[in-house]
C-alpha positions in Angstrom: 0.0 0.0 0.0 1.4 3.4 -1.0 2.0 5.5 2.0 0.5 8.9 2.5 2.8 11.9 2.3 1.8 15.3 3.5 3.6 18.6 3.6 4.2 19.6 7.2 4.3 23.3 7.7 6.1 22.8 11.0 9.1 21.0 9.4 8.7 22.7 6.0 8.9 19.4 4.1 6.8 16.6 2.8 6.8 13.6 5.2 5.4 10.1 5.4 2.2 10.3 7.4 2.4 8.0 10.4 -0.7 8.4 12.7 -0.2 8.1 16.4 -2.9 5.5 16.5 -4.0 4.0 13.2 -7.2 2.8 14.9 -8.1 6.4 15.6 -6.6 9.0 13.2 -7.4 12.4 14.6 -7.7 15.7 12.7 -8.7 19.2 13.8 -9.5 22.1 11.4 -10.3 25.6 12.4 -13.8 26.5 11.5 -15.7 29.8 10.9 -16.7 32.7 13.1 -20.4 32.7 12.6 -21.6 36.2 12.0 -22.2 36.2 8.2 -22.3 34.1 5.0 -19.2 32.2 4.2 -17.3 33.8 1.3 -15.6 31.8 -1.4 -12.2 32.0 0.4 -13.8 30.5 3.6 -14.9 27.5 1.5 -11.4 26.5 0.2 -10.1 24.9 3.5 -13.4 23.1 3.9 -13.1 21.5 0.5 -9.3 20.8 0.9 -9.7 19.1 4.3 -12.8 17.3 3.1 -10.7 15.6 0.5 -8.1 14.7 3.1 -10.9 13.4 5.4 -12.2 11.2 2.6 -8.7 9.9 1.8 -8.0 9.0 5.5 -11.4 7.2 5.7 -10.5 5.3 2.5 -7.1 4.2 3.8 -7.8 3.6 7.5 -11.6 2.9 7.5 -14.5 5.3 8.2 -14.8 4.1 11.8 -11.1 4.9 12.5 -11.0 8.6 11.6 -12.0 11.4 13.9 -12.5 14.8 12.4 -13.4 17.9 14.5 -14.1 21.4 13.1 -15.2 24.2 15.4 -17.6 27.1 15.3 -16.5 30.3 16.9 -19.7 31.7 18.3 -18.3 34.2 20.8 -16.3 37.0 19.1 -16.2 40.8 18.8 -17.4 40.6 15.2 -20.5 38.8 16.3 -21.1 41.3 19.1 -20.8 44.1 16.5 -23.3 42.5 14.1 -25.8 42.1 16.9 -25.4 45.7 17.9 -25.9 47.0 14.4 -28.8 44.7 13.5 -30.7 44.7 16.8 -30.9 40.9 16.7 -29.8 38.6 19.5 -26.4 37.0 19.4 -28.0 33.6 19.8 -30.3 34.2 16.8 -27.4 35.4 14.6 -25.0 32.5 15.5 -27.7 29.9 15.0 -28.7 31.2 11.6 -25.2 31.7 10.3 -24.1 28.3 11.6 -26.9 26.6 9.6 -26.1 28.8 6.5 -22.5 27.5 6.7 -23.5 23.9 7.0 -26.0 24.2 4.1 -23.5 26.0 1.8 -20.7 23.5 2.5 -23.0 20.6 1.9 -23.8 22.1 -1.5 -20.1 21.9 -2.2 -20.1 18.2 -1.4 -18.4 18.5 2.0 -19.0 15.7 4.5 -19.8 16.8 8.0 -17.0 16.1 10.5 -17.5 13.1 12.7 -16.5 11.4 15.9 -17.4 7.9 16.9 -20.6 7.6 19.0 -21.6 11.1 18.0 -24.5 10.6 15.6 -25.7 14.3 15.7 -22.1 15.6 15.1 -22.3 17.9 18.2 -18.9 16.9 19.4 -17.4 16.9 15.9 -18.6 20.5 15.3 -18.1 22.1 18.8 -19.4 25.6 19.5 -16.9 27.6 21.6 -19.6 28.6 24.0 -20.1 25.0 24.9 -16.5 24.8 26.3 -16.1 27.8 28.4 -15.4 25.8 31.7 -12.6 23.9 29.9 -11.1 27.2 28.7 -11.2 28.7 32.2 -9.5 25.5 33.5 -6.8 25.7 30.9 -6.1 29.3 31.6 -5.9 28.6 35.4 -3.3 25.9 34.6 -1.2 28.3 32.5 -1.2 30.9 35.3 -0.2 28.2 37.8 2.7 27.2 35.6 4.0 30.7 35.1 3.0 31.0 31.4 0.2 33.5 31.9 -0.6 36.5 34.2 -3.6 38.5 35.2 -3.6 42.3 34.6 -6.6 44.7 34.9 -9.2 42.0 34.5 -7.4 40.5 31.6 -5.4 37.3 31.5 -2.5 37.2 29.0 -0.1 34.6 27.8 3.5 35.4 28.4 5.2 34.8 25.1 8.7 34.9 26.5 7.8 31.9 28.7 7.7 29.6 25.7 11.1 29.4 24.0 9.8 27.8 20.8 7.4 30.6 20.0 7.5 31.5 16.3 8.8 28.1 15.1 5.7 27.3 13.1 5.8 30.5 11.1 9.6 30.7 11.1 9.6 34.2 12.6 11.5 35.6 15.6 9.6 37.5 18.2 11.3 40.7 17.0 10.1 40.1 13.4 6.6 39.4 14.6 6.5 42.6 16.6 7.7 44.6 13.6 5.4 43.0 11.1 2.2 42.5 13.2 -0.5 44.8 14.4 -0.2 44.3 18.1 -2.6 45.8 20.6 -0.8 48.4 22.6 -1.9 48.1 26.2 -0.2 49.3 29.4 -0.9 46.1 31.2 1.1 43.9 28.8 4.6 42.8 29.9 5.5 42.2 26.3 3.9 43.7 23.1 3.4 40.1 21.8 1.6 38.8 24.8 -1.9 37.8 23.7 -5.2 37.7 25.5 -6.6 34.5 27.0 -9.5 36.2 28.9 -10.9 39.7 28.8 -13.6 41.5 30.8 -17.2 41.8 29.5 -19.5 44.7 30.1 -23.1 44.1 31.0 -24.3 44.4 27.4 -21.8 41.8 26.1 -21.7 38.0 26.4 -19.8 37.0 29.6 -19.2 34.1 32.0 -18.1 34.1 35.6 -14.4 33.3 36.2 -11.7 33.7 38.8 -10.8 37.0 37.1 -14.3 38.4 37.0 -17.1 38.3 34.4 -15.6 38.0 30.9 -15.1 36.0 27.8 -12.3 34.0 26.2 -9.8 35.2 23.7 -10.0 33.6 20.3 -6.8 31.4 20.4 -7.7 29.6 23.7 -10.9 28.4 22.2 -9.3 26.0 19.7 -6.7 24.8 22.2 -9.4 23.9 24.8 -11.7 22.2 22.3 -9.0 20.2 20.5 -7.7 18.9 23.9 -11.1 17.9 25.1 -12.0 16.1 21.8 -8.7 14.8 20.6 -6.3 14.8 23.6 -3.0 16.4 24.2 -1.5 14.8 21.1 -3.2 14.3 17.8 -2.3 13.8 14.1 -3.3 16.7 11.9 -4.2 20.4 12.5 -5.3 22.3 9.4 -6.5 25.7 8.2 -5.8 28.5 5.8 -2.3 30.0 5.8 -3.7 33.3 7.1 -4.2 31.5 10.4 -0.6 30.4 10.7 0.3 33.6 12.6 -0.9 34.5 15.1 -3.7 32.0 15.6 -1.9 28.7 15.1 1.3 30.0 16.6 -0.6 31.0 19.7 -2.4 27.7 19.8 0.9 25.8 19.9 2.3 28.0 22.6 -0.6 27.7 25.0 -1.3 24.0 24.3 2.3 22.9 24.7 2.6 24.9 27.9 -0.7 23.7 29.3 0.0 20.0 28.5 3.8 19.6 28.2 3.3 15.8 28.4 1.8 15.9 24.9 3.0 17.1 21.5 -0.2 18.8 20.3 -0.5 18.4 16.5 2.0 16.2 14.7 1.3 17.6 11.2 0.3 21.2 10.4 -1.3 21.8 7.0 -2.2 25.1 5.5 -4.0 25.9 2.2 -3.0 29.0 0.2 -5.4 31.9 -0.3 -7.9 32.5 -3.1 -8.1 35.3 -5.7 -10.8 36.3 -8.1 -9.9 37.0 -11.7 -6.2 37.5 -10.6 -6.9 40.0 -7.8 -7.3 39.7 -4.1 -11.0 39.3 -3.2 -12.3 42.5 -1.5 -15.5 44.5 -1.3 -13.7 47.6 -2.5 -12.8 46.0 -5.8 -16.3 44.7 -6.3 -15.1 41.1 -6.6 -16.2 39.9 -3.2 -18.9 37.2 -3.1 -20.2 34.4 -1.0 -20.7 30.8 -1.8 -24.4 31.4 -1.6 -24.1 34.2 -4.2 -22.7 31.7 -6.7 -25.2 29.1 -5.8 -28.1 31.5 -6.3 -26.6 32.6 -9.6 -26.9 29.0 -10.8 -23.3 27.9 -10.4 -23.7 24.3 -9.1 -21.8 23.3 -6.0 -19.9 20.6 -7.9 -18.6 23.2 -10.3 -17.2 25.2 -7.4 -15.6 22.1 -6.0 -14.2 21.1 -9.4 -12.5 24.5 -9.8 -11.1 24.3 -6.2 -9.6 20.8 -6.8 -8.1 21.9 -10.1 -5.4 23.8 -8.2 -3.1 22.2 -5.6 -4.0 23.3 -2.1 -0.6 24.8 -1.4 -0.8 27.1 -4.4 -2.8 30.3 -4.7 -6.1 29.6 -6.4 -7.6 32.0 -8.9 -11.4 31.8 -9.3 -12.4 32.9 -12.8 -15.7 32.8 -14.8 -13.8 30.9 -17.5 -12.7 28.2 -15.1 -16.2 27.8 -13.8 -17.4 27.5 -17.4 -14.8 24.9 -18.2 -15.6 23.0 -15.0 -19.3 22.8 -15.9 -18.5 21.4 -19.4 -16.1 18.9 -17.9 -18.7 17.7 -15.4 -21.3 17.4 -18.2 -18.9 15.1 -20.0 -18.4 13.0 -16.9 -22.1 12.7 -16.3 -22.9 11.5 -19.8 -25.0 8.4 -20.6 -24.2 5.4 -18.4 -22.9 7.5 -15.4 -26.1 9.5 -15.0 -28.3 6.5 -15.5 -26.4 4.5 -12.9 -26.6 7.5 -10.4 -30.4 7.4 -10.8 -30.3 3.7 -10.0 -28.2 4.4 -6.9 -30.5 7.2 -5.7 -33.5 4.8 -6.0 -31.6 2.0 -4.2 -29.0 3.5 -1.8 -28.1 0.0 -0.6 -26.4 -0.5 -3.9 -23.7 2.0 -2.8 -22.2 -0.8 -0.7 -21.5 -2.6 -4.0 -19.2 0.2 -5.3 -15.8 -1.1 -6.2 -12.5 0.3 -5.0 -11.6 3.6 -6.7 -8.7 3.8 -9.2 -5.5 3.1 -7.3 -3.5 5.5 -9.5 -5.9 8.2 -8.6 -5.7 7.3 -4.9 -1.9 7.4 -5.1 -2.1 10.9 -6.5 -4.1 12.0 -3.5 -1.6 10.2 -1.2 1.1 12.5 -2.6 0.2 15.6 -0.5 -3.3 15.7 -1.9 -2.4 16.1 -5.6 -6.0 16.9 -6.6 -5.1 18.2 -10.1 -3.6 14.9 -11.0 -6.4 13.0 -9.4 -8.9 15.0 -11.4 -7.0 14.3 -14.6 -7.2 10.5 -14.0 -10.8 10.7 -13.0 -11.7 12.6 -16.2 -9.7 10.3 -18.4 -11.5 7.2 -17.1 -14.9 8.9 -17.5 -14.0 10.0 -21.0 -13.0 6.5 -21.9 -16.3 5.2 -20.8 -18.2 7.8 -22.7 -16.2 6.9 -25.8 -16.3 3.1 -25.8 -18.6 2.1 -23.0 -16.1 -0.5 -21.8 -15.4 0.9 -18.4 -17.7 0.2 -15.5 -20.0 3.0 -14.5 -19.8 2.0 -10.8 -16.0 2.2 -11.0 -16.2 5.8 -12.3 -18.8 6.7 -9.6 -16.4 5.2 -6.9 -13.7 7.5 -8.2 -15.9 10.5 -8.1 -17.2 9.9 -4.7 -13.7 9.7 -3.3 -13.2 13.2 -4.7 -16.6 14.4 -3.3 -18.6 14.4 -6.6 -21.8 12.6 -7.5 -23.8 13.9 -4.6 -27.3 12.6 -4.3 -29.9 14.6 -6.2 -27.6 16.7 -8.3 -27.1 16.4 -12.0 -25.5 18.9 -14.4 -28.5 19.0 -16.7 -32.1 18.9 -15.7 -34.5 16.2 -17.0 -36.0 18.5 -19.7 -32.6 19.5 -21.0 -31.5 15.9 -21.0 -34.5 14.9 -23.1 -33.9 17.7 -25.6 -30.2 16.9 -26.0 -31.0 13.2 -26.4 -33.4 14.0 -29.2 -31.0 16.3 -31.1 -28.1 13.9 -30.6 -30.1 11.2 -32.5 -30.9 13.8 -35.2 -27.2 14.7 -35.4 -26.1 11.1 -35.6 -28.6 10.5 -38.4 -27.6 13.6 -40.3 -23.9 12.6 -40.0 -24.6 9.1 -41.2 -26.6 10.4 -44.2 -23.9 13.0 -45.0 -21.2 10.3 -45.1 -23.3 8.5 -47.7 -24.4 11.4 -49.8 -21.4 13.7 -49.3 -23.9 16.5 -48.7 -23.0 18.0 -45.3 -25.4 21.0 -45.4 -28.0 19.6 -43.1 -25.4 18.3 -40.7 -23.7 21.8 -40.6 -27.1 23.4 -40.1 -27.9 21.3 -37.1 -24.5 21.7 -35.6 -24.6 25.5 -36.0 -28.0 25.8 -34.4 -26.9 23.7 -31.4 -23.8 25.8 -30.9 -25.8 29.0 -31.2 -28.2 27.6 -28.5 -25.3 27.2 -26.1 -24.5 23.5 -26.7 -21.0 22.2 -26.9 -21.0 19.7 -29.9 -18.3 17.0 -29.9 -18.2 14.6 -32.7 -15.7 11.8 -33.2 -15.5 8.8 -35.5 -17.4 6.7 -33.0 -19.7 9.1 -31.1 -21.6 12.3 -30.8 -21.7 14.1 -27.4 -23.8 17.1 -26.7 -23.1 19.1 -23.6 -25.3 21.9 -22.3 -23.3 24.9 -21.5 -24.2 27.5 -18.8 -26.0 29.6 -21.3 -28.0 26.8 -22.9 -31.3 28.1 -24.3 -33.6 25.3 -25.7 -35.9 28.0 -27.2 -33.2 28.8 -29.8 -33.7 25.3 -31.2 -37.3 25.8 -32.1 -36.4 26.7 -35.6 -35.1 23.2 -36.1 -38.5 21.6 -35.7 
C-alpha cells in the first residue's frame, strides 16, 4: 500500500504520514466565526480538508478517523453584528451556523464526525459549549507561570515559551515589527496575547476567577481540541492566514498547558484564493459568498471542481472561465451510463455498498500531498474512456468521483427536460452525419450543428460518437427553428 505523504508546515517538508494510533486517526480544522455568510475563500479549506478526510477514511476505514471542526460563536465581530442589527447573538449565530452547513453541503463536503456522536455535536463544537474547559486551561497556565492577570485580563507570556515562532519561522522581534499588536499598558511584552478579557453588561460573559468576561480567540481551539482529541493528535489544518498569530498561539498555550503531549504532529495550510487575478475585496467589487454563486446558478460541484483543479498549497484563482470549463467537464463526466447509474443508486441507496474500490492510481495521486489536479486528470480520463467506448464500469467511475466528493445525491448537471432535448437532437445529429457520409452533402449536418452551438450546446463529434453538452447559457428555445 502506497504511504500517504503530507507537507508539514512545522518542518517545511513533505513527510510520510504515520498516525499516532491507526485505529483512531485524529484531525482538527479551524472553522468559521459565525456572523455572516461564508465567502468563497472561507470554503477553500473546507473542501481541501474534506478531500483529506475522505482519503483518510478510505485508507484507515471510516470508523477509524476522527475529524473535528469548530464554530467560533463568541467574538467581537458577532457582538458588533448584533449591535448594528438589533438581533440577538443567539439568533445570529444559530442562523449563520446553519447557513455555513447548508452551503458547505452544497459543495459536497461531509460533516466532520467522531465515533458515537450521531448528531455531530462533538465533531462540530461551539466555543460557548467549552467555556469551563477554557477557564480551567487558563488557570493551569497561570499556575505554571505561562500567563498572568492584569486589569481584568489574562495574558499569555510569550517569553515563557522558548519555541514561540517556530511554526511561522519568525522571531519575536520580526513578529512585533510586522504585526498589528494591541498596545496596552498592562502587557509585559507587546506580543503577549489575550486568554481572557472582561465583558461589560451588554456583552456576552461568563463568571471566572478574574471576573465576568469572555475568552480570547486562540484559547478556544486549544481547549476544544484537547477535550475532543487529547494532548497529542495527528493533523491540524486551516488557511495559511491562520498560521500567525492563531496557530502560533495555539501551539504555545497548548504545549505549555500540556507539556506531556506534543499537540498536532502535522500542520497543513492551504493557500489563499483570488478572483480574476486579484485579491478578493469589497472595495474591488469582486467579493462574493458561496451562496451568491449558488443563487446565480453555479452548481456546488462546479465550485468544488474549480477548487480541486489547483493544488491546495498554491494560490487559487477563481475565474468565470474556469467555472465554465468545469461545468463542461462535469457534463462530459455525467454523460450516458454514469447519469443512468446514479439514478439507480438514488432509487436504491443500498447498492452504494456494491461500489468497487476507486482507481488506485488516482488514490496514489491523493496520497502524494493531496495532488487533486492529477487525481482529477485521472478521473476525467477514465470517465471519457467510458463515454467513448462504454467498456469501463460506471460503478467504478462513480467510486472514483465519490472519493473526490462528486456525484452527490440529487444533483445532475442537466435537468431532465434539458437531457431529453439533448438526447433527441443527438439522435438527429447522428442520423444527419450518417446520411452526410453516404451522400457527401453536409449542409443539413452543418445546419444542425450550427443551431446547437448557437443555442449554447458544446458539440463534440468523433469517429465513434456524438456528445452534446449543455453549457451554462444553454437556451432550448433557440432550437425551435429546427422543428
